[in-house]
TIGUBA-901253 format. One line per field, with one value per residue (C-alpha): residue number from 1; x, z, y. Coordinates in steps of 0.001 Angstrom, whole numbers, plus 524288, in hexadecimal, padded with zeros to 5 digits. Example, Ala and Ser with C-alpha at 12.3 -4.5 7.8 and 13.67 -1.06 7.14 Angstrom:
nr	1_2
east	8300C_83566
up	81E78_81BE4
north	7EE6C_7FBDC
END
This chain:
nr	1_2_3_4_5_6_7_8_9_10_11_12_13_14_15_16_17_18_19_20_21_22_23_24_25_26_27_28_29_30_31_32_33_34_35_36_37_38_39_40_41_42_43_44_45_46_47_48_49_50_51_52_53_54_55_56_57_58_59_60_61_62_63_64_65_66_67_68_69_70_71_72_73_74_75_76_77_78_79_80_81_82_83_84_85_86_87_88_89_90_91_92_93_94_95_96_97_98_99_100_101_102_103_104_105_106_107_108_109_110_111_112_113_114_115_116_117_118_119_120_121_122_123_124_125_126_127_128_129_130_131_132_133_134_135_136_137_138_139_140_141_142_143_144_145_146_147_148_149_150_151_152_153_154_155_156_157_158_159_160_161_162_163_164_165_166_167_168_169_170_171_172_173_174_175_176_177_178_179_180_181_182_183_184_185_186_187_188_189_190_191_192_193_194_195_196_197_198_199_200_201_202_203_204_205_206_207_208_209_210_211_212_213_214_215_216_217_218_219_220_221_222_223_224_225_226_227_228_229_230_231_232_233_234_235_236_237_238_239_240_241_242_243_244_245_246_247_248_249_250_251
east	823CD_8248C_8287B_82073_81334_80855_800DF_7F6BA_7F111_7F472_7EF2F_7F02D_7F16A_7F245_7F262_7F2DF_7FA4A_7FCC9_8020A_80558_80978_80ECC_804E4_7FA65_7F4FC_7F106_7EEC8_7E973_7EA04_7E615_7E2C7_7DE99_7DFBD_7DD4F_7DA3C_7E01C_7D71D_7CF29_7CB71_7CBF5_7C7CC_7CC62_7C454_7C46B_7C5ED_7D1AC_7DDDD_7D792_7E47E_7DDA2_7E93E_7F4F1_7EF49_7F022_7FC73_8040B_7FF8E_80AC0_8132C_8102F_80DBE_814FF_80C2A_813CA_80B7F_804BE_806E4_802ED_80594_8025E_8036D_80A52_8157A_81395_8155D_820CA_82ECF_83378_835F6_833D4_826F3_82298_82605_81F0D_812C9_813AE_815D4_8080F_80092_7FD2D_7F903_7F206_7F051_7E956_7F311_7F6BC_805C8_80983_815CF_81238_81E02_81C20_810CB_80535_80B20_81873_81203_80D06_8184A_82308_81F67_81EC0_82A7B_8327F_82D4D_829C4_833F9_828E5_82EC2_8294F_82103_81A9B_816D1_81235_808FA_80564_802C9_7F92D_7F260_7EDA1_7ED08_7E30C_7DCB4_7DA6F_7D6FC_7E269_7EBFD_7E984_7F21F_7FCB2_8052D_800CD_8060B_7FF2E_7FC80_7F42B_7EB31_7DEAC_7DFF3_7D6BA_7DFAB_7EC7D_7E5A4_7E2A7_7F036_7F510_7EC92_7F2BB_8016A_7FE0B_7F7F0_802FF_80B58_800B4_7FCAF_7F650_7EF20_7EB45_7EA9B_7E43A_7E572_7D7C0_7DD05_7D1C3_7D136_7DB9A_7D1BB_7C554_7B96D_7B7E6_7C65E_7C080_7B932_7C382_7CC13_7C33E_7BEFF_7CCD4_7CD3E_7BFB8_7C66D_7D2FA_7C915_7C0E6_7CF68_7D15D_7DCB9_7DEB7_7DBA3_7DADA_7D50F_7D503_7C8CB_7BE04_7B747_7ABB7_7A630_7B2DA_7B13C_7A5DD_7A88C_7B5E0_7B899_7B818_7BAB8_7BA1B_7C295_7BFEF_7CBC6_7CBF9_7D653_7E05C_7D870_7CF4F_7C0B2_7B7FA_7B94F_7AFAA_7A9E2_7A5D9_79636_79685_7A11C_7995A_78C4D_78D32_799AD_79D47_7A3DC_79F79_7AC4D_7A9E3_79B59_79EEA_7A9FE_7A0DE_795C9_7A09E_7A5CE_79945_7912F
up	BD408_BE273_BE8F8_BF577_BF697_BF760_C01F7_C0757_BF9CC_BF34A_BE563_BD995_BCB71_BBF3B_BB2DF_BA6F7_BABB1_BA28D_BA477_B9B47_B9C42_B9049_B85E2_B8EF5_B9322_BA258_BA58D_B9BCA_B9ED0_BAD64_BB352_BC1B7_BCEAA_BDB79_BE5A0_BF47B_BFB65_BF040_BEED3_BE122_BDB62_BD023_BC851_BBA81_BB2AB_BB461_BAC10_BACB4_BB42F_BC0F7_BCA98_BBFE0_BC26A_BD100_BCF35_BC8CE_BD225_BDC76_BCEF3_BD071_BC3D4_BBA5A_BB12D_BA4F7_BA12E_BA9A3_BB859_BC4E1_BCF33_BDEFC_BE8F3_BE056_BDDD4_BCE6A_BCD7B_BC624_BC230_BCFCC_BDA62_BE5C2_BE14F_BDEEE_BEE66_BF1CE_BEBA6_BF1BB_BFFFD_BFDE4_BF49F_BFAA3_BF199_BF524_BE950_BE655_BEC9C_BF9B9_BF6F6_C057B_C0732_C0B1D_C153B_C1C0C_C2882_C2530_C2EC8_C27F5_C1A51_C1FB5_C262D_C1AB3_C1207_C1CCE_C2281_C15E2_C0ED2_C19FD_C22DD_C2D91_C3AA4_C3CEA_C47D3_C3FDF_C34D3_C3D31_C42D6_C359B_C308B_C3BFD_C3B69_C2C0C_C30D8_C38F9_C2ED8_C25F7_C31D4_C319D_C3D0A_C41EB_C353A_C371B_C3B2E_C2FAD_C21F0_C1504_C12B6_C1E6F_C1C5B_C131C_C0537_C0B31_C168F_C0EE9_C04CF_C112D_C179F_C0996_C0CA8_C188F_C13DB_C09EC_C1553_C1E85_C15A0_C16AC_C0A0D_C0388_BF8E1_BF963_BEB78_BEA6D_BDEAB_BDF25_BEDC9_BEE96_BE193_BE836_BF2B9_BF4EB_BF5A2_C0423_C0634_BFD47_C07D7_C1341_C0A0A_C0514_C12D0_C1359_C0709_C0B3D_C1806_C11D8_C08BE_C147F_C1A80_C0F79_C076A_BF8C5_BF24D_BE5AA_BE36D_BD891_BDBAE_BD5BF_BE489_BDF09_BECDC_BF2BC_BE77D_BEAD2_BF7EE_BF873_BEBAA_BE905_BD986_BD1D9_BC617_BBC5A_BB266_BA5D3_B9B7F_BA4C8_BA377_BAE28_BA721_BB168_BC002_BC9F5_BD713_BDAE6_BDBFB_BCC12_BC740_BCD5D_BC962_BBC6F_BB59C_BAB69_BA02B_B9B38_B9F99_BADBB_BAD6D_BA7AE_BB1DB_BBC08_BB8F7_BB76E_BC40F_BCC00_BC5F0
north	CF8A9_CF5ED_CE7AF_CEA57_CE8C5_CF235_CEBD7_CF520_CF516_CE948_CE921_CDE8E_CE3B1_CDA17_CE35E_CDDAE_CCFCE_CC5BB_CB84C_CADC5_C9F35_C9D72_CA048_C9DB0_CAD00_CAA1E_CB73A_CC1B2_CCFD8_CCEB2_CDBEF_CDB4F_CE16A_CDD68_CE750_CE6BC_CDC13_CDA04_CCB83_CC5D5_CB7C4_CB489_CA9FC_CA4AD_C9695_C8D61_C93D0_CA340_CA7AF_CA95D_CA4AE_CA98C_CB6BD_CB73F_CADF0_CB9CE_CC267_CBE04_CBA18_CAA9A_CAAFE_CB5CF_CBF98_CC461_CD0BF_CDA8B_CE047_CD980_CE311_CDF39_CEAC0_CF368_CE8A3_CE29C_CD496_CD1B0_CC9CB_CD226_CC746_CD13B_CD816_CC9AC_CC72E_CD21A_CCFC5_CC0A4_CC51E_CCD19_CC3C4_CB6E9_CAAC9_C9D8D_C93A6_C89CA_C7EF5_C8144_C8258_C8079_C7984_C6A8F_C69A9_C76A0_C77FD_C805B_C89D9_C896A_C8C25_C9883_C9DB0_C9C04_CA73F_CB0A8_CADE7_CAA8A_CB5E9_CC01A_CBCFE_CBABC_CB295_CA5EE_CAA22_CB441_CACAD_CA255_CABEA_CB141_CA390_C9F4D_CAA71_CA802_C9A08_C9D70_CA708_C9A75_C917F_C8781_C8BE0_C7DEB_C78BC_C7FFB_C75BC_C6BB8_C6A67_C6C29_C5F90_C5EA3_C68B7_C6740_C6F5F_C79D7_C7AFB_C7B06_C8796_C8E88_C8D43_C916D_C9E2B_CA064_C9C22_CAA6D_CB258_CB0AD_CB93A_CC345_CC65C_CD1C3_CC919_CBB60_CB561_CA759_C9ED0_C94BF_C92E4_C877C_C810A_C76D6_C72BA_C6A0B_C7134_C709B_C76AA_C816F_C8A4C_C8A08_C9057_C9A05_C9DCB_CA1BD_CA94F_CB0EF_CB4B3_CB913_CC172_CC638_CCB74_CD3C9_CCE0A_CCF94_CC1F2_CBBF7_CAEEC_CA771_C9EB6_C9813_C9950_CA0EE_CA1DD_CA76B_CB1B7_CB6B0_CB6CE_CBB07_CC32E_CD20B_CCECD_CC23C_CC14B_CB99C_CB3E7_CAC23_CA8A5_CB19B_CBD5A_CC2D2_CC30D_CC884_CCD7C_CD2D0_CD341_CC506_CC6CD_CCD00_CC2B1_CB856_CBC76_CC45B_CBF4B_CC8B5_CC074_CB1CC_CAC1B_CAF3D_CAB54_C9EA5_C9BFD_C9F7E_C95E6_C8B28_C8DE3_C916A_C84F4
END
């Protein structure tokens, strides 16, 4: 398989994917395709395999069985292919993972300069553009510790966008935030979704799912139990397990 990503039609396909941690079967026969520009929300109880699934897409976790293909490139042990995938697939985590000793601007320009060999002046211009888009350009010369949690998460989103990815993976990006900070991060994500970026988001923010998602996927015990359009999923869940999950979450 090639090492260069087909960015024109970057589809993500998981076929028969399994993942174990010792005896624990974290992903059990996952079959899933995500189309270019599609917005997919993955939900489910804690320990259902949601985060593991998206971490396998860019090889932060290694799957042991099945195939994952991103833009025509298979995810596996070949580091060149993994690097090619990571250049096109950005990720935002629960924790912000910002470098505390670097300013906000320095956090944002580091990867473009080192990975894509972009000159500092150009990387700075790109970073300031994205800091403007997440509405915190005035924080560029501050350090992460001087920002609120919501601001730090928006910096993390801007930093990922500075690599100009075609796909963004979000792993419960609001779960570490105080409630009053959640909206500002979700607003940023809604804006990205409206611009047509492919997004896969693990979240319990069902309002966000209703507003943004083309498809909702419900996982339990390492399996995809149910999937469908948001209106149908929330109004008429097909399985008892999804119905119970939604009743607990929404009430």
